[in-house]
VEXMAR-656054 format. One record per residue (C-alpha): residue number from 1; residue in three letters; x, y, z. Coordinates in steps of 0.001 Angstrom, whole numbers, plus 500000, padded with zeros to 6 digits. Layout:
N
+-----+---------+--------+--------+--------+
! num ! residuo !      X !      Y !      Z !
+-----+---------+--------+--------+--------+
! NUM !     ALA !      X !      Y !      Z !
...
+-----+---------+--------+--------+--------+
END
This chain:
197
+-----+---------+--------+--------+--------+
! num ! residuo !      X !      Y !      Z !
+-----+---------+--------+--------+--------+
!   1 !     MET ! 500068 ! 499888 ! 500131 !
!   2 !     PHE ! 500914 ! 503540 ! 499499 !
!   3 !     PRO ! 501307 ! 504897 ! 503047 !
!   4 !     LEU ! 500756 ! 508475 ! 502064 !
!   5 !     LEU ! 497597 ! 507711 ! 500040 !
!   6 !     LEU ! 496731 ! 505797 ! 503079 !
!   7 !     SER ! 496506 ! 508717 ! 505302 !
!   8 !     LEU ! 495029 ! 510773 ! 503078 !
!   9 !     ALA ! 492260 ! 508448 ! 502635 !
!  10 !     GLY ! 491653 ! 507809 ! 506434 !
!  11 !     ALA ! 491681 ! 511930 ! 506640 !
!  12 !     ALA ! 488823 ! 511854 ! 503932 !
!  13 !     LEU ! 486682 ! 509266 ! 505753 !
!  14 !     PRO ! 487604 ! 508597 ! 509368 !
!  15 !     ALA ! 484953 ! 506797 ! 509810 !
!  16 !     ILE ! 486962 ! 503768 ! 507959 !
!  17 !     LYS ! 490067 ! 504483 ! 508955 !
!  18 !     ASP ! 490180 ! 501238 ! 510583 !
!  19 !     LEU ! 488783 ! 499325 ! 507862 !
!  20 !     LEU ! 491729 ! 500853 ! 505528 !
!  21 !     GLU ! 494457 ! 500008 ! 507737 !
!  22 !     GLY ! 493109 ! 496465 ! 508080 !
!  23 !     ASP ! 493530 ! 493330 ! 505697 !
!  24 !     GLN ! 489401 ! 493679 ! 504675 !
!  25 !     PRO ! 488681 ! 493406 ! 501123 !
!  26 !     LEU ! 486523 ! 496151 ! 501204 !
!  27 !     GLY ! 488989 ! 498403 ! 502470 !
!  28 !     THR ! 491374 ! 497283 ! 499899 !
!  29 !     ARG ! 488660 ! 498246 ! 497606 !
!  30 !     VAL ! 488356 ! 501702 ! 498912 !
!  31 !     VAL ! 492162 ! 501986 ! 498920 !
!  32 !     ASP ! 492480 ! 501301 ! 495365 !
!  33 !     ALA ! 489216 ! 503618 ! 494327 !
!  34 !     ALA ! 491275 ! 506099 ! 496279 !
!  35 !     ALA ! 494295 ! 505909 ! 494035 !
!  36 !     GLY ! 492221 ! 505915 ! 491091 !
!  37 !     ILE ! 490403 ! 509180 ! 492008 !
!  38 !     ALA ! 493857 ! 510907 ! 493202 !
!  39 !     SER ! 495198 ! 510461 ! 489884 !
!  40 !     GLY ! 492064 ! 511389 ! 488168 !
!  41 !     LEU ! 491561 ! 514711 ! 490382 !
!  42 !     THR ! 495599 ! 515405 ! 489752 !
!  43 !     GLY ! 496938 ! 514083 ! 486554 !
!  44 !     GLU ! 499388 ! 512202 ! 488515 !
!  45 !     HIS ! 500108 ! 508406 ! 487479 !
!  46 !     ASP ! 502024 ! 508036 ! 490701 !
!  47 !     PRO ! 499390 ! 507815 ! 493909 !
!  48 !     GLU ! 501965 ! 509204 ! 496246 !
!  49 !     LYS ! 502499 ! 512335 ! 494189 !
!  50 !     ALA ! 498696 ! 512597 ! 493703 !
!  51 !     ALA ! 498127 ! 512157 ! 497159 !
!  52 !     ALA ! 500658 ! 514730 ! 498033 !
!  53 !     ALA ! 499101 ! 517121 ! 495647 !
!  54 !     ILE ! 495866 ! 517100 ! 496992 !
!  55 !     GLN ! 496874 ! 517386 ! 500828 !
!  56 !     ALA ! 498562 ! 520654 ! 499500 !
!  57 !     ASP ! 495540 ! 521852 ! 497870 !
!  58 !     PRO ! 492310 ! 522474 ! 500452 !
!  59 !     ALA ! 489622 ! 522267 ! 497525 !
!  60 !     LEU ! 491336 ! 519616 ! 495947 !
!  61 !     PHE ! 490702 ! 517499 ! 498883 !
!  62 !     ALA ! 487350 ! 518362 ! 499399 !
!  63 !     ARG ! 486800 ! 517299 ! 495944 !
!  64 !     PHE ! 488504 ! 514349 ! 496764 !
!  65 !     GLN ! 486867 ! 513448 ! 499684 !
!  66 !     GLU ! 483403 ! 514116 ! 498408 !
!  67 !     THR ! 484388 ! 511622 ! 495400 !
!  68 !     LEU ! 485840 ! 508876 ! 497778 !
!  69 !     THR ! 482782 ! 508816 ! 500235 !
!  70 !     GLN ! 480476 ! 508213 ! 496869 !
!  71 !     ARG ! 482604 ! 505580 ! 495901 !
!  72 !     ALA ! 483113 ! 504086 ! 499348 !
!  73 !     LEU ! 479143 ! 504158 ! 499687 !
!  74 !     GLY ! 478772 ! 502556 ! 496624 !
!  75 !     LEU ! 481135 ! 499650 ! 497456 !
!  76 !     ALA ! 479254 ! 499408 ! 501082 !
!  77 !     ALA ! 476043 ! 499069 ! 499061 !
!  78 !     GLU ! 477519 ! 496219 ! 496819 !
!  79 !     GLU ! 478664 ! 494348 ! 499728 !
!  80 !     THR ! 475772 ! 494974 ! 501716 !
!  81 !     LYS ! 473817 ! 493619 ! 498616 !
!  82 !     ARG ! 476505 ! 490522 ! 498384 !
!  83 !     LEU ! 475933 ! 489837 ! 502012 !
!  84 !     ALA ! 472046 ! 490028 ! 502072 !
!  85 !     GLU ! 471745 ! 487729 ! 499224 !
!  86 !     ARG ! 473911 ! 485341 ! 501137 !
!  87 !     GLU ! 471933 ! 485620 ! 504140 !
!  88 !     ALA ! 468606 ! 485054 ! 502413 !
!  89 !     SER ! 470200 ! 481572 ! 500553 !
!  90 !     TRP ! 471280 ! 480609 ! 504528 !
!  91 !     ARG ! 467821 ! 481828 ! 505881 !
!  92 !     ALA ! 466087 ! 479821 ! 502839 !
!  93 !     MET ! 468003 ! 476694 ! 503942 !
!  94 !     THR ! 467428 ! 476730 ! 507631 !
!  95 !     GLY ! 463985 ! 477294 ! 507084 !
!  96 !     SER ! 463450 ! 474540 ! 504472 !
!  97 !     GLU ! 461105 ! 471586 ! 505371 !
!  98 !     ASP ! 462658 ! 469501 ! 502667 !
!  99 !     ALA ! 464343 ! 466766 ! 504801 !
! 100 !     TYR ! 467634 ! 466349 ! 503294 !
! 101 !     VAL ! 468556 ! 470089 ! 503575 !
! 102 !     ARG ! 467306 ! 470052 ! 507006 !
! 103 !     ARG ! 469912 ! 466950 ! 507613 !
! 104 !     ALA ! 472720 ! 468034 ! 505466 !
! 105 !     ARG ! 475034 ! 469468 ! 507983 !
! 106 !     PRO ! 474364 ! 466543 ! 510342 !
! 107 !     THR ! 475150 ! 464234 ! 507874 !
! 108 !     ILE ! 478232 ! 465880 ! 506984 !
! 109 !     ILE ! 479307 ! 465579 ! 510594 !
! 110 !     TYR ! 478205 ! 461756 ! 510610 !
! 111 !     ALA ! 480475 ! 461398 ! 507470 !
! 112 !     LEU ! 483297 ! 463314 ! 509445 !
! 113 !     VAL ! 483264 ! 460863 ! 512061 !
! 114 !     ALA ! 482853 ! 457853 ! 510081 !
! 115 !     ILE ! 486222 ! 459056 ! 508509 !
! 116 !     GLY ! 487680 ! 459271 ! 511670 !
! 117 !     LEU ! 486819 ! 456105 ! 512964 !
! 118 !     ALA ! 487784 ! 454286 ! 509546 !
! 119 !     ALA ! 491229 ! 456099 ! 509824 !
! 120 !     ALA ! 491470 ! 454907 ! 513621 !
! 121 !     ALA ! 490814 ! 451376 ! 512725 !
! 122 !     THR ! 493225 ! 451482 ! 509883 !
! 123 !     ALA ! 496096 ! 452716 ! 512086 !
! 124 !     LEU ! 494708 ! 450010 ! 515039 !
! 125 !     LEU ! 495295 ! 447264 ! 512338 !
! 126 !     ILE ! 498508 ! 448579 ! 510936 !
! 127 !     CYS ! 499904 ! 448483 ! 514353 !
! 128 !     TRP ! 498942 ! 445392 ! 515321 !
! 129 !     ARG ! 500456 ! 443444 ! 512610 !
! 130 !     GLU ! 503721 ! 445893 ! 512930 !
! 131 !     PRO ! 503823 ! 447514 ! 516755 !
! 132 !     VAL ! 507146 ! 449228 ! 515201 !
! 133 !     LEU ! 504898 ! 451485 ! 512953 !
! 134 !     LEU ! 503260 ! 452778 ! 515631 !
! 135 !     PRO ! 504730 ! 456336 ! 515919 !
! 136 !     ASP ! 504790 ! 457189 ! 512255 !
! 137 !     THR ! 500682 ! 455976 ! 512144 !
! 138 !     ILE ! 500198 ! 458158 ! 515240 !
! 139 !     ALA ! 501707 ! 461069 ! 513354 !
! 140 !     ALA ! 500371 ! 460386 ! 510391 !
! 141 !     LEU ! 496840 ! 460186 ! 512053 !
! 142 !     GLN ! 497090 ! 463334 ! 513712 !
! 143 !     TRP ! 497049 ! 465325 ! 510653 !
! 144 !     VAL ! 493355 ! 463535 ! 509876 !
! 145 !     VAL ! 492302 ! 464256 ! 513609 !
! 146 !     TYR ! 493275 ! 468054 ! 513399 !
! 147 !     ALA ! 491434 ! 468503 ! 509751 !
! 148 !     LEU ! 487957 ! 466868 ! 511585 !
! 149 !     ALA ! 488313 ! 468579 ! 514684 !
! 150 !     GLY ! 488890 ! 471921 ! 512078 !
! 151 !     VAL ! 485678 ! 471257 ! 509914 !
! 152 !     GLY ! 483538 ! 470032 ! 512965 !
! 153 !     GLY ! 484308 ! 473286 ! 514814 !
! 154 !     LEU ! 483834 ! 475339 ! 511957 !
! 155 !     TYR ! 480241 ! 473692 ! 511678 !
! 156 !     VAL ! 479451 ! 473981 ! 515555 !
! 157 !     VAL ! 480386 ! 477925 ! 515353 !
! 158 !     LYS ! 478452 ! 478701 ! 512087 !
! 159 !     ARG ! 475573 ! 476716 ! 513502 !
! 160 !     SER ! 475729 ! 478747 ! 516348 !
! 161 !     ASP ! 475639 ! 481915 ! 514598 !
! 162 !     ASP ! 472692 ! 480635 ! 512514 !
! 163 !     LYS ! 470921 ! 479908 ! 515630 !
! 164 !     ALA ! 471639 ! 483273 ! 516855 !
! 165 !     GLY ! 470534 ! 485085 ! 513955 !
! 166 !     ASP ! 467110 ! 483023 ! 513957 !
! 167 !     ARG ! 466485 ! 483606 ! 517752 !
! 168 !     ALA ! 466564 ! 487318 ! 517053 !
! 169 !     ALA ! 463903 ! 486900 ! 514106 !
! 170 !     ALA ! 461755 ! 485173 ! 516118 !
! 171 !     ALA ! 461907 ! 487424 ! 519170 !
! 172 !     GLY ! 461318 ! 490461 ! 516291 !
! 173 !     ASP ! 464959 ! 491742 ! 517005 !
! 174 !     ALA ! 467014 ! 492917 ! 514147 !
! 175 !     PRO ! 469818 ! 490288 ! 513226 !
! 176 !     PRO ! 473386 ! 490814 ! 514876 !
! 177 !     VAL ! 475153 ! 493615 ! 513175 !
! 178 !     GLY ! 477744 ! 492803 ! 510866 !
! 179 !     SER ! 481109 ! 495084 ! 510130 !
! 180 !     PHE ! 480109 ! 495894 ! 506708 !
! 181 !     GLN ! 476594 ! 497439 ! 507783 !
! 182 !     ARG ! 478620 ! 499253 ! 510258 !
! 183 !     LEU ! 480697 ! 500739 ! 507831 !
! 184 !     GLY ! 477603 ! 501552 ! 505885 !
! 185 !     GLY ! 475763 ! 503313 ! 508620 !
! 186 !     ALA ! 478869 ! 505687 ! 509428 !
! 187 !     LEU ! 479283 ! 506770 ! 505905 !
! 188 !     GLN ! 475444 ! 507475 ! 505901 !
! 189 !     ALA ! 476262 ! 509545 ! 508747 !
! 190 !     MET ! 479020 ! 511281 ! 507510 !
! 191 !     ILE ! 477109 ! 512466 ! 504495 !
! 192 !     ALA ! 473710 ! 513353 ! 506128 !
! 193 !     LYS ! 476182 ! 515393 ! 508717 !
! 194 !     LYS ! 478112 ! 516964 ! 505610 !
! 195 !     GLY ! 474741 ! 517737 ! 504185 !
! 196 !     THR ! 473482 ! 520214 ! 507320 !
! 197 !     ASP ! 476621 ! 521762 ! 507888 !
+-----+---------+--------+--------+--------+
END
């Protein structure tokens, strides 16, 4: 990243400074947009020189801030739409009355348990016949256990998130707010405040 451009974008949009400094996909897209906007406003192809020119001219900085805010709002709206579509498909899946859809995730857990038991039984048979292979077999089997535990852990965490959202919807509350929803709200509040000033 270009440090001067990053600080300029952070100054133009203070509400998303943390997002810009992180390794977030939306933050990266906003910084890329800032580079393009800065180059377009100044005619400089080097983003650092463009950022320096914008910092030196308050009127140019105001145009940069307004253009970047509009672009960031557009990116946040795109991301919000994408996440809403994903959430709608998850809600449709969890609310489905289809027996397979309702049991798909538990079926995956059962399959993982079966794979783990098959791997353990194979290791037991190998070590039963050749006890010398016990250390190598255990070393190989640990990666299977790690992978199965990781997938199972992701299942449990995701299912807990789904249930929290379902409980909130059943209680009539809003679903938990995600980081992109907070970003969009902060940008809209900034624009509303700028409009009243």
